[in-house]
All heavy atoms as a GROMACS GRO file, in nm:
protein
  574
    1MET      N    1  12.382   7.773  11.033
    1MET     CA    2  12.276   7.768  10.935
    1MET      C    3  12.338   7.771  10.796
    1MET      O    4  12.413   7.860  10.761
    1MET     CB    5  12.185   7.889  10.953
    1MET     CG    6  12.074   7.896  10.855
    1MET     SD    7  11.967   8.035  10.892
    1MET     CE    8  11.922   8.081  10.728
    2SER      N    9  12.308   7.671  10.718
    2SER     CA   10  12.361   7.667  10.582
    2SER      C   11  12.258   7.722  10.485
    2SER      O   12  12.138   7.711  10.506
    2SER     CB   13  12.397   7.523  10.544
    2SER     OG   14  12.280   7.444  10.542
    3ILE      N   15  12.308   7.783  10.381
    3ILE     CA   16  12.221   7.843  10.280
    3ILE      C   17  12.210   7.746  10.164
    3ILE      O   18  12.311   7.699  10.111
    3ILE     CB   19  12.277   7.979  10.234
    3ILE    CG1   20  12.278   8.076  10.352
    3ILE    CG2   21  12.196   8.034  10.120
    3ILE    CD1   22  12.338   8.210  10.321
    4SER      N   23  12.089   7.717  10.125
    4SER     CA   24  12.063   7.624  10.016
    4SER      C   25  12.076   7.695   9.882
    4SER      O   26  12.020   7.804   9.862
    4SER     CB   27  11.921   7.568  10.033
    4SER     OG   28  11.878   7.503   9.917
    5LEU      N   29  12.150   7.634   9.788
    5LEU     CA   30  12.162   7.692   9.655
    5LEU      C   31  12.027   7.696   9.585
    5LEU      O   32  11.994   7.795   9.520
    5LEU     CB   33  12.263   7.613   9.570
    5LEU     CG   34  12.283   7.663   9.427
    5LEU    CD1   35  12.335   7.806   9.428
    5LEU    CD2   36  12.376   7.572   9.351
    6ALA      N   37  11.948   7.591   9.601
    6ALA     CA   38  11.814   7.589   9.540
    6ALA      C   39  11.728   7.699   9.600
    6ALA      O   40  11.648   7.761   9.531
    6ALA     CB   41  11.750   7.453   9.560
    7GLY      N   42  11.746   7.725   9.730
    7GLY     CA   43  11.672   7.832   9.794
    7GLY      C   44  11.711   7.969   9.741
    7GLY      O   45  11.625   8.055   9.720
    8VAL      N   46  11.839   7.988   9.716
    8VAL     CA   47  11.887   8.115   9.661
    8VAL      C   48  11.833   8.135   9.520
    8VAL      O   49  11.791   8.246   9.483
    8VAL     CB   50  12.041   8.122   9.664
    8VAL    CG1   51  12.093   8.243   9.589
    8VAL    CG2   52  12.090   8.122   9.808
    9ILE      N   53  11.832   8.030   9.441
    9ILE     CA   54  11.775   8.040   9.306
    9ILE      C   55  11.626   8.070   9.314
    9ILE      O   56  11.575   8.154   9.239
    9ILE     CB   57  11.804   7.910   9.226
    9ILE    CG1   58  11.953   7.899   9.199
    9ILE    CG2   59  11.725   7.908   9.096
    9ILE    CD1   60  11.996   7.766   9.143
   10GLY      N   61  11.556   8.004   9.405
   10GLY     CA   62  11.414   8.032   9.425
   10GLY      C   63  11.391   8.175   9.468
   10GLY      O   64  11.296   8.240   9.424
   11ALA      N   65  11.476   8.227   9.556
   11ALA     CA   66  11.464   8.366   9.600
   11ALA      C   67  11.489   8.463   9.485
   11ALA      O   68  11.422   8.565   9.473
   11ALA     CB   69  11.562   8.393   9.714
   12ALA      N   70  11.584   8.431   9.397
   12ALA     CA   71  11.611   8.516   9.281
   12ALA      C   72  11.492   8.519   9.186
   12ALA      O   73  11.453   8.625   9.137
   12ALA     CB   74  11.736   8.469   9.209
   13VAL      N   75  11.435   8.402   9.163
   13VAL     CA   76  11.316   8.395   9.078
   13VAL      C   77  11.201   8.471   9.145
   13VAL      O   78  11.127   8.546   9.080
   13VAL     CB   79  11.277   8.248   9.048
   13VAL    CG1   80  11.141   8.240   8.981
   13VAL    CG2   81  11.383   8.182   8.964
   14GLY      N   82  11.186   8.456   9.276
   14GLY     CA   83  11.083   8.528   9.350
   14GLY      C   84  11.103   8.678   9.344
   14GLY      O   85  11.007   8.754   9.332
   15LEU      N   86  11.228   8.723   9.353
   15LEU     CA   87  11.256   8.866   9.344
   15LEU      C   88  11.218   8.921   9.206
   15LEU      O   89  11.158   9.028   9.195
   15LEU     CB   90  11.404   8.893   9.372
   15LEU     CG   91  11.448   9.039   9.368
   15LEU    CD1   92  11.378   9.119   9.476
   15LEU    CD2   93  11.599   9.048   9.385
   16TYR      N   94  11.252   8.846   9.102
   16TYR     CA   95  11.216   8.888   8.967
   16TYR      C   96  11.065   8.895   8.950
   16TYR      O   97  11.012   8.992   8.897
   16TYR     CB   98  11.278   8.794   8.864
   16TYR     CG   99  11.241   8.828   8.721
   16TYR    CD1  100  11.290   8.944   8.663
   16TYR    CD2  101  11.156   8.747   8.647
   16TYR    CE1  102  11.256   8.977   8.533
   16TYR    CE2  103  11.122   8.780   8.518
   16TYR     CZ  104  11.172   8.895   8.461
   16TYR     OH  105  11.137   8.929   8.333
   17MET      N  106  10.994   8.792   8.998
   17MET     CA  107  10.848   8.791   8.989
   17MET      C  108  10.787   8.904   9.072
   17MET      O  109  10.690   8.967   9.031
   17MET     CB  110  10.792   8.656   9.035
   17MET     CG  111  10.833   8.540   8.948
   17MET     SD  112  10.776   8.554   8.779
   17MET     CE  113  10.603   8.529   8.805
   18GLY      N  114  10.845   8.932   9.189
   18GLY     CA  115  10.798   9.042   9.272
   18GLY      C  116  10.819   9.176   9.204
   18GLY      O  117  10.734   9.265   9.212
   19TRP      N  118  10.933   9.192   9.137
   19TRP     CA  119  10.960   9.317   9.065
   19TRP      C  120  10.860   9.337   8.952
   19TRP      O  121  10.808   9.447   8.934
   19TRP     CB  122  11.104   9.313   9.010
   19TRP     CG  123  11.139   9.433   8.930
   19TRP    CD1  124  11.173   9.556   8.976
   19TRP    CD2  125  11.144   9.440   8.787
   19TRP    NE1  126  11.199   9.639   8.870
   19TRP    CE2  127  11.181   9.571   8.753
   19TRP    CE3  128  11.118   9.349   8.685
   19TRP    CZ2  129  11.194   9.613   8.622
   19TRP    CZ3  130  11.132   9.390   8.554
   19TRP    CH2  131  11.169   9.521   8.524
   20LEU      N  132  10.831   9.229   8.877
   20LEU     CA  133  10.732   9.238   8.770
   20LEU      C  134  10.594   9.273   8.826
   20LEU      O  135  10.523   9.360   8.772
   20LEU     CB  136  10.723   9.107   8.692
   20LEU     CG  137  10.834   9.076   8.594
   20LEU    CD1  138  10.812   8.937   8.534
   20LEU    CD2  139  10.841   9.180   8.485
   21ASP      N  140  10.556   9.206   8.933
   21ASP     CA  141  10.426   9.231   8.996
   21ASP      C  142  10.418   9.375   9.046
   21ASP      O  143  10.315   9.441   9.031
   21ASP     CB  144  10.405   9.132   9.110
   21ASP     CG  145  10.263   9.132   9.162
   21ASP    OD1  146  10.171   9.142   9.078
   21ASP    OD2  147  10.245   9.119   9.284
   22TRP      N  148  10.526   9.425   9.105
   22TRP     CA  149  10.529   9.562   9.155
   22TRP      C  150  10.508   9.663   9.040
   22TRP      O  151  10.430   9.756   9.055
   22TRP     CB  152  10.661   9.589   9.226
   22TRP     CG  153  10.685   9.732   9.259
   22TRP    CD1  154  10.610   9.812   9.340
   22TRP    CD2  155  10.793   9.814   9.213
   22TRP    NE1  156  10.665   9.938   9.345
   22TRP    CE2  157  10.777   9.941   9.268
   22TRP    CE3  158  10.901   9.790   9.128
   22TRP    CZ2  159  10.866  10.045   9.244
   22TRP    CZ3  160  10.989   9.892   9.105
   22TRP    CH2  161  10.971  10.018   9.162
   23LYS      N  162  10.576   9.640   8.928
   23LYS     CA  163  10.560   9.731   8.814
   23LYS      C  164  10.416   9.730   8.762
   23LYS      O  165  10.360   9.835   8.729
   23LYS     CB  166  10.656   9.692   8.701
   23LYS     CG  167  10.800   9.716   8.733
   23LYS     CD  168  10.825   9.862   8.756
   23LYS     CE  169  10.941   9.908   8.673
   23LYS     NZ  170  10.966  10.050   8.689
   24ILE      N  171  10.357   9.612   8.752
   24ILE     CA  172  10.220   9.600   8.702
   24ILE      C  173  10.123   9.669   8.797
   24ILE      O  174  10.037   9.749   8.754
   24ILE     CB  175  10.183   9.452   8.681
   24ILE    CG1  176  10.262   9.395   8.565
   24ILE    CG2  177  10.032   9.437   8.657
   24ILE    CD1  178  10.254   9.243   8.554
   25LEU      N  179  10.135   9.642   8.926
   25LEU     CA  180  10.043   9.701   9.023
   25LEU      C  181  10.061   9.851   9.034
   25LEU      O  182   9.963   9.925   9.053
   25LEU     CB  183  10.061   9.635   9.160
   25LEU     CG  184  10.016   9.490   9.170
   25LEU    CD1  185  10.053   9.433   9.305
   25LEU    CD2  186   9.866   9.479   9.145
   26LYS      N  187  10.184   9.899   9.023
   26LYS     CA  188  10.209  10.043   9.026
   26LYS      C  189  10.141  10.111   8.907
   26LYS      O  190  10.079  10.217   8.922
   26LYS     CB  191  10.360  10.070   9.024
   26LYS     CG  192  10.396  10.215   9.044
   26LYS     CD  193  10.545  10.232   9.059
   26LYS     CE  194  10.606  10.247   8.925
   26LYS     NZ  195  10.746  10.288   8.924
   27GLY      N  196  10.148  10.050   8.791
   27GLY     CA  197  10.080  10.104   8.673
   27GLY      C  198   9.930  10.102   8.687
   27GLY      O  199   9.861  10.196   8.645
   28MET      N  200   9.876   9.996   8.749
   28MET     CA  201   9.731   9.988   8.769
   28MET      C  202   9.684  10.095   8.867
   28MET      O  203   9.577  10.156   8.848
   28MET     CB  204   9.692   9.849   8.820
   28MET     CG  205   9.705   9.742   8.714
   28MET     SD  206   9.671   9.577   8.775
   28MET     CE  207   9.502   9.590   8.824
   29LEU      N  208   9.761  10.123   8.972
   29LEU     CA  209   9.727  10.228   9.067
   29LEU      C  210   9.728  10.365   9.000
   29LEU      O  211   9.637  10.445   9.018
   29LEU     CB  212   9.824  10.226   9.185
   29LEU     CG  213   9.806  10.330   9.293
   29LEU    CD1  214   9.673  10.309   9.365
   29LEU    CD2  215   9.920  10.326   9.391
   30GLN      N  216   9.828  10.389   8.918
   30GLN     CA  217   9.838  10.516   8.848
   30GLN      C  218   9.724  10.530   8.746
   30GLN      O  219   9.667  10.638   8.732
   30GLN     CB  220   9.972  10.526   8.778
   30GLN     CG  221   9.998  10.661   8.715
   30GLN     CD  222  10.138  10.669   8.656
   30GLN    OE1  223  10.211  10.570   8.651
   30GLN    NE2  224  10.176  10.786   8.612
   31ALA      N  225   9.689  10.422   8.679
   31ALA     CA  226   9.579  10.426   8.582
   31ALA      C  227   9.446  10.454   8.650
   31ALA      O  228   9.362  10.530   8.598
   31ALA     CB  229   9.572  10.295   8.504
   32ALA      N  230   9.424  10.394   8.767
   32ALA     CA  231   9.299  10.418   8.841
   32ALA      C  232   9.289  10.564   8.883
   32ALA      O  233   9.181  10.625   8.872
   32ALA     CB  234   9.292  10.327   8.962
   33GLU      N  235   9.399  10.620   8.928
   33GLU     CA  236   9.398  10.761   8.968
   33GLU      C  237   9.374  10.852   8.848
   33GLU      O  238   9.293  10.945   8.854
   33GLU     CB  239   9.531  10.796   9.034
   33GLU     CG  240   9.539  10.940   9.081
   33GLU     CD  241   9.674  10.974   9.142
   33GLU    OE1  242   9.759  10.885   9.156
   33GLU    OE2  243   9.692  11.092   9.175
   34THR      N  244   9.441  10.825   8.738
   34THR     CA  245   9.424  10.906   8.617
   34THR      C  246   9.282  10.896   8.563
   34THR      O  247   9.223  10.997   8.524
   34THR     CB  248   9.526  10.861   8.509
   34THR    OG1  249   9.657  10.871   8.564
   34THR    CG2  250   9.515  10.947   8.386
   35LYS      N  251   9.226  10.777   8.562
   35LYS     CA  252   9.090  10.757   8.513
   35LYS      C  253   8.990  10.836   8.597
   35LYS      O  254   8.899  10.899   8.543
   35LYS     CB  255   9.056  10.609   8.515
   35LYS     CG  256   8.920  10.576   8.459
   35LYS     CD  257   8.895  10.427   8.461
   35LYS     CE  258   8.758  10.393   8.408
   35LYS     NZ  259   8.733  10.248   8.412
   36ASN      N  260   9.008  10.834   8.728
   36ASN     CA  261   8.918  10.908   8.816
   36ASN      C  262   8.932  11.058   8.794
   36ASN      O  263   8.833  11.131   8.794
   36ASN     CB  264   8.946  10.872   8.962
   36ASN     CG  265   8.838  10.924   9.055
   36ASN    OD1  266   8.812  11.043   9.060
   36ASN    ND2  267   8.777  10.833   9.128
   37ARG      N  268   9.054  11.106   8.776
   37ARG     CA  269   9.075  11.250   8.753
   37ARG      C  270   9.016  11.293   8.618
   37ARG      O  271   8.961  11.403   8.607
   37ARG     CB  272   9.223  11.283   8.760
   37ARG     CG  273   9.278  11.276   8.900
   37ARG     CD  274   9.418  11.336   8.907
   37ARG     NE  275   9.483  11.307   9.032
   37ARG     CZ  276   9.465  11.375   9.145
   37ARG    NH1  277   9.381  11.476   9.148
   37ARG    NH2  278   9.530  11.341   9.255
   38GLN      N  279   9.026  11.210   8.516
   38GLN     CA  280   8.971  11.246   8.385
   38GLN      C  281   8.818  11.247   8.387
   38GLN      O  282   8.757  11.319   8.309
   38GLN     CB  283   9.020  11.148   8.279
   38GLN     CG  284   9.165  11.168   8.242
   38GLN     CD  285   9.214  11.066   8.141
   38GLN    OE1  286   9.149  10.965   8.115
   38GLN    NE2  287   9.333  11.092   8.085
   39ALA      N  288   8.760  11.171   8.478
   39ALA     CA  289   8.614  11.168   8.490
   39ALA      C  290   8.564  11.285   8.573
   39ALA      O  291   8.443  11.298   8.594
   39ALA     CB  292   8.568  11.036   8.551
   40GLY      N  293   8.653  11.370   8.620
   40GLY     CA  294   8.614  11.488   8.695
   40GLY      C  295   8.624  11.471   8.845
   40GLY      O  296   8.582  11.559   8.920
   41GLY      N  297   8.680  11.363   8.892
   41GLY     CA  298   8.694  11.338   9.034
   41GLY      C  299   8.823  11.394   9.090
   41GLY      O  300   8.900  11.462   9.021
   42ASP      N  301   8.845  11.366   9.216
   42ASP     CA  302   8.965  11.414   9.284
   42ASP      C  303   9.077  11.311   9.286
   42ASP      O  304   9.179  11.331   9.349
   42ASP     CB  305   8.931  11.456   9.427
   42ASP     CG  306   8.882  11.340   9.512
   42ASP    OD1  307   8.848  11.235   9.454
   42ASP    OD2  308   8.876  11.355   9.635
   43GLY      N  309   9.060  11.202   9.218
   43GLY     CA  310   9.160  11.096   9.214
   43GLY      C  311   9.117  10.975   9.294
   43GLY      O  312   9.177  10.868   9.282
   44GLY      N  313   9.014  10.991   9.376
   44GLY     CA  314   8.959  10.879   9.451
   44GLY      C  315   9.052  10.827   9.558
   44GLY      O  316   9.145  10.894   9.604
   45ALA      N  317   9.026  10.704   9.602
   45ALA     CA  318   9.106  10.642   9.707
   45ALA      C  319   9.250  10.621   9.663
   45ALA      O  320   9.341  10.622   9.746
   45ALA     CB  321   9.043  10.509   9.748
   46ALA      N  322   9.270  10.604   9.532
   46ALA     CA  323   9.406  10.585   9.482
   46ALA      C  324   9.492  10.707   9.509
   46ALA      O  325   9.610  10.695   9.542
   46ALA     CB  326   9.402  10.555   9.332
   47ALA      N  327   9.434  10.827   9.497
   47ALA     CA  328   9.510  10.949   9.522
   47ALA      C  329   9.520  10.980   9.671
   47ALA      O  330   9.624  11.025   9.718
   47ALA     CB  331   9.445  11.066   9.449
   48ARG      N  332   9.412  10.955   9.746
   48ARG     CA  333   9.412  10.987   9.888
   48ARG      C  334   9.511  10.902   9.966
   48ARG      O  335   9.578  10.950  10.057
   48ARG     CB  336   9.272  10.967   9.947
   48ARG     CG  337   9.179  11.083   9.920
   48ARG     CD  338   9.054  11.073  10.005
   48ARG     NE  339   8.980  10.950   9.984
   48ARG     CZ  340   8.885  10.935   9.892
   48ARG    NH1  341   8.854  11.034   9.813
   48ARG    NH2  342   8.822  10.819   9.881
   49TYR      N  343   9.520  10.777   9.934
   49TYR     CA  344   9.607  10.685  10.007
   49TYR      C  345   9.724  10.638   9.923
   49TYR      O  346   9.771  10.525   9.938
   49TYR     CB  347   9.525  10.564  10.056
   49TYR     CG  348   9.408  10.603  10.141
   49TYR    CD1  349   9.277  10.586  10.095
   49TYR    CD2  350   9.426  10.656  10.267
   49TYR    CE1  351   9.169  10.622  10.173
   49TYR    CE2  352   9.319  10.692  10.346
   49TYR     CZ  353   9.190  10.674  10.299
   49TYR     OH  354   9.085  10.710  10.377
   50LYS      N  355   9.774  10.726   9.838
   50LYS     CA  356   9.881  10.687   9.744
   50LYS      C  357  10.007  10.639   9.817
   50LYS      O  358  10.067  10.540   9.776
   50LYS     CB  359   9.914  10.803   9.651
   50LYS     CG  360  10.006  10.762   9.540
   50LYS     CD  361  10.018  10.869   9.436
   50LYS     CE  362  10.094  10.815   9.318
   50LYS     NZ  363  10.084  10.899   9.203
   51ALA      N  364  10.047  10.706   9.924
   51ALA     CA  365  10.168  10.666   9.995
   51ALA      C  366  10.150  10.526  10.058
   51ALA      O  367  10.241  10.442  10.049
   51ALA     CB  368  10.203  10.768  10.103
   52LEU      N  369  10.036  10.502  10.119
   52LEU     CA  370  10.011  10.371  10.180
   52LEU      C  371  10.004  10.262  10.075
   52LEU      O  372  10.066  10.156  10.090
   52LEU     CB  373   9.880  10.375  10.260
   52LEU     CG  374   9.835  10.242  10.320
   52LEU    CD1  375   9.934  10.196  10.424
   52LEU    CD2  376   9.697  10.257  10.377
   53TRP      N  377   9.929  10.287   9.968
   53TRP     CA  378   9.917  10.188   9.860
   53TRP      C  379  10.054  10.160   9.798
   53TRP      O  380  10.087  10.046   9.769
   53TRP     CB  381   9.821  10.234   9.751
   53TRP     CG  382   9.677  10.220   9.787
   53TRP    CD1  383   9.588  10.320   9.804
   53TRP    CD2  384   9.606  10.099   9.810
   53TRP    NE1  385   9.465  10.268   9.837
   53TRP    CE2  386   9.473  10.133   9.841
   53TRP    CE3  387   9.641   9.966   9.808
   53TRP    CZ2  388   9.377  10.038   9.869
   53TRP    CZ3  389   9.546   9.870   9.837
   53TRP    CH2  390   9.415   9.906   9.867
   54SER      N  391  10.133  10.264   9.777
   54SER     CA  392  10.266  10.245   9.717
   54SER      C  393  10.355  10.160   9.806
   54SER      O  394  10.428  10.073   9.756
   54SER     CB  395  10.332  10.380   9.691
   54SER     OG  396  10.258  10.453   9.597
   55ALA      N  397  10.350  10.183   9.937
   55ALA     CA  398  10.432  10.103  10.029
   55ALA      C  399  10.387   9.957  10.029
   55ALA      O  400  10.470   9.866  10.027
   55ALA     CB  401  10.424  10.162  10.169
   56LEU      N  402  10.256   9.934  10.031
   56LEU     CA  403  10.205   9.797  10.029
   56LEU      C  404  10.237   9.728   9.898
   56LEU      O  405  10.277   9.611   9.897
   56LEU     CB  406  10.054   9.797  10.052
   56LEU     CG  407  10.008   9.819  10.194
   56LEU    CD1  408   9.857   9.834  10.199
   56LEU    CD2  409  10.054   9.707  10.283
   57ILE      N  410  10.219   9.801   9.788
   57ILE     CA  411  10.244   9.743   9.656
   57ILE      C  412  10.393   9.710   9.638
   57ILE      O  413  10.427   9.614   9.572
   57ILE     CB  414  10.195   9.839   9.545
   57ILE    CG1  415  10.042   9.834   9.539
   57ILE    CG2  416  10.255   9.805   9.410
   57ILE    CD1  417   9.982   9.937   9.445
   58PHE      N  418  10.481   9.787   9.701
   58PHE     CA  419  10.623   9.756   9.693
   58PHE      C  420  10.661   9.645   9.790
   58PHE      O  421  10.732   9.551   9.754
   58PHE     CB  422  10.708   9.881   9.721
   58PHE     CG  423  10.855   9.854   9.718
   58PHE    CD1  424  10.920   9.843   9.597
   58PHE    CD2  425  10.927   9.836   9.834
   58PHE    CE1  426  11.056   9.817   9.591
   58PHE    CE2  427  11.062   9.810   9.830
   58PHE     CZ  428  11.128   9.801   9.708
   59GLY      N  429  10.614   9.657   9.913
   59GLY     CA  430  10.658   9.567  10.019
   59GLY      C  431  10.616   9.423  10.002
   59GLY      O  432  10.697   9.332  10.020
   60VAL      N  433  10.490   9.401   9.971
   60VAL     CA  434  10.440   9.264   9.966
   60VAL      C  435  10.508   9.183   9.855
   60VAL      O  436  10.565   9.077   9.883
   60VAL     CB  437  10.287   9.262   9.955
   60VAL    CG1  438  10.235   9.122   9.930
   60VAL    CG2  439  10.224   9.319  10.081
   61PRO      N  440  10.507   9.228   9.730
   61PRO     CA  441  10.570   9.144   9.628
   61PRO      C  442  10.723   9.140   9.634
   61PRO      O  443  10.782   9.032   9.622
   61PRO     CB  444  10.527   9.206   9.495
   61PRO     CG  445  10.427   9.308   9.525
   61PRO     CD  446  10.436   9.339   9.670
   62VAL      N  447  10.787   9.254   9.654
   62VAL     CA  448  10.933   9.258   9.644
   62VAL      C  449  11.000   9.196   9.766
   62VAL      O  450  11.111   9.144   9.756
   62VAL     CB  451  10.980   9.404   9.621
   62VAL    CG1  452  11.130   9.417   9.625
   62VAL    CG2  453  10.927   9.454   9.487
   63ILE      N  454  10.933   9.196   9.880
   63ILE     CA  455  10.990   9.134   9.999
   63ILE      C  456  10.932   8.993  10.019
   63ILE      O  457  11.004   8.900  10.053
   63ILE     CB  458  10.966   9.222  10.123
   63ILE    CG1  459  11.043   9.353  10.106
   63ILE    CG2  460  11.008   9.150  10.250
   63ILE    CD1  461  11.013   9.457  10.210
   64GLY      N  462  10.803   8.978   9.996
   64GLY     CA  463  10.737   8.850  10.021
   64GLY      C  464  10.770   8.741   9.921
   64GLY      O  465  10.790   8.625   9.960
   65PHE      N  466  10.774   8.773   9.794
   65PHE     CA  467  10.799   8.671   9.692
   65PHE      C  468  10.936   8.604   9.705
   65PHE      O  469  10.946   8.483   9.690
   65PHE     CB  470  10.782   8.730   9.552
   65PHE     CG  471  10.639   8.749   9.508
   65PHE    CD1  472  10.534   8.747   9.598
   65PHE    CD2  473  10.608   8.768   9.375
   65PHE    CE1  474  10.403   8.764   9.558
   65PHE    CE2  475  10.478   8.786   9.333
   65PHE     CZ  476  10.375   8.785   9.425
   66PRO      N  477  11.045   8.679   9.732
   66PRO     CA  478  11.174   8.611   9.751
   66PRO      C  479  11.174   8.518   9.873
   66PRO      O  480  11.237   8.412   9.870
   66PRO     CB  481  11.274   8.724   9.769
   66PRO     CG  482  11.212   8.839   9.700
   66PRO     CD  483  11.065   8.824   9.720
   67ILE      N  484  11.104   8.556   9.979
   67ILE     CA  485  11.097   8.470  10.097
   67ILE      C  486  11.026   8.340  10.062
   67ILE      O  487  11.072   8.231  10.095
   67ILE     CB  488  11.027   8.544  10.213
   67ILE    CG1  489  11.115   8.659  10.260
   67ILE    CG2  490  10.994   8.448  10.327
   67ILE    CD1  491  11.049   8.752  10.359
   68ILE      N  492  10.913   8.352   9.994
   68ILE     CA  493  10.838   8.233   9.952
   68ILE      C  494  10.921   8.151   9.852
   68ILE      O  495  10.922   8.028   9.858
   68ILE     CB  496  10.702   8.273   9.892
   68ILE    CG1  497  10.614   8.333  10.001
   68ILE    CG2  498  10.633   8.154   9.826
   68ILE    CD1  499  10.489   8.400   9.950
   69GLY      N  500  10.991   8.218   9.761
   69GLY     CA  501  11.076   8.148   9.664
   69GLY      C  502  11.189   8.073   9.730
   69GLY      O  503  11.220   7.960   9.691
   70TYR      N  504  11.252   8.133   9.830
   70TYR     CA  505  11.359   8.064   9.901
   70TYR      C  506  11.304   7.941   9.972
   70TYR      O  507  11.362   7.832   9.964
   70TYR     CB  508  11.428   8.156  10.002
   70TYR     CG  509  11.538   8.085  10.077
   70TYR    CD1  510  11.665   8.077  10.022
   70TYR    CD2  511  11.514   8.023  10.198
   70TYR    CE1  512  11.766   8.010  10.087
   70TYR    CE2  513  11.615   7.954  10.264
   70TYR     CZ  514  11.741   7.949  10.209
   70TYR     OH  515  11.841   7.880  10.273
   71TRP      N  516  11.195   7.960  10.042
   71TRP     CA  517  11.134   7.848  10.116
   71TRP      C  518  11.095   7.735  10.022
   71TRP      O  519  11.124   7.618  10.049
   71TRP     CB  520  11.013   7.898  10.195
   71TRP     CG  521  10.944   7.788  10.268
   71TRP    CD1  522  10.984   7.730  10.384
   71TRP    CD2  523  10.826   7.721  10.227
   71TRP    NE1  524  10.895   7.632  10.420
   71TRP    CE2  525  10.797   7.624  10.324
   71TRP    CE3  526  10.740   7.735  10.118
   71TRP    CZ2  527  10.687   7.541  10.315
   71TRP    CZ3  528  10.629   7.653  10.111
   71TRP    CH2  529  10.604   7.557  10.206
   72ALA      N  530  11.031   7.769   9.909
   72ALA     CA  531  10.988   7.666   9.814
   72ALA      C  532  11.108   7.594   9.753
   72ALA      O  533  11.110   7.471   9.743
   72ALA     CB  534  10.903   7.728   9.704
   73GLY      N  535  11.210   7.668   9.713
   73GLY     CA  536  11.329   7.606   9.655
   73GLY      C  537  11.400   7.517   9.755
   73GLY      O  538  11.445   7.407   9.721
   74HIS      N  539  11.410   7.562   9.877
   74HIS     CA  540  11.475   7.482   9.980
   74HIS      C  541  11.397   7.355  10.012
   74HIS      O  542  11.456   7.248  10.028
   74HIS     CB  543  11.492   7.566  10.108
   74HIS     CG  544  11.558   7.494  10.220
   74HIS    ND1  545  11.692   7.462  10.217
   74HIS    CD2  546  11.511   7.447  10.336
   74HIS    CE1  547  11.722   7.399  10.327
   74HIS    NE2  548  11.614   7.387  10.402
   75GLN      N  549  11.267   7.365  10.016
   75GLN     CA  550  11.184   7.248  10.047
   75GLN      C  551  11.181   7.147   9.932
   75GLN      O  552  11.180   7.026   9.956
   75GLN     CB  553  11.040   7.291  10.081
   75GLN     CG  554  11.028   7.367  10.210
   75GLN     CD  555  11.068   7.285  10.330
   75GLN    OE1  556  11.036   7.168  10.340
   75GLN    NE2  557  11.141   7.347  10.420
   76LEU      N  558  11.177   7.197   9.811
   76LEU     CA  559  11.169   7.107   9.696
   76LEU      C  560  11.301   7.035   9.667
   76LEU      O  561  11.301   6.919   9.628
   76LEU     CB  562  11.124   7.183   9.571
   76LEU     CG  563  10.976   7.228   9.572
   76LEU    CD1  564  10.949   7.317   9.451
   76LEU    CD2  565  10.884   7.109   9.572
   77ALA      N  566  11.412   7.106   9.683
   77ALA     CA  567  11.541   7.047   9.646
   77ALA      C  568  11.617   6.992   9.767
   77ALA      O  569  11.716   6.922   9.748
   77ALA     CB  570  11.626   7.149   9.574
   78GLY      N  571  11.574   7.024   9.881
   78GLY     CA  572  11.641   6.964   9.998
   78GLY      C  573  11.724   7.063  10.067
   78GLY      O  574  11.800   7.057  10.147
   0.00000   0.00000   0.00000
């Protein structure tokens, strides 16, 4: 199995985009929890399922985007 240079570049771009998406989504989750706590709540679903949400928010973009980037780069450039 040969590794495509265009695929590797696509994976690198996908990793960067996944990292950015992870940071944005992590901040949105934290903001939702903080907003609910300031309104007098217990943090809502964001606080109750924080470990699950954090794993999903990390896993999907940081693992999925490089895979899609590699596939797209390999398909487009040959």
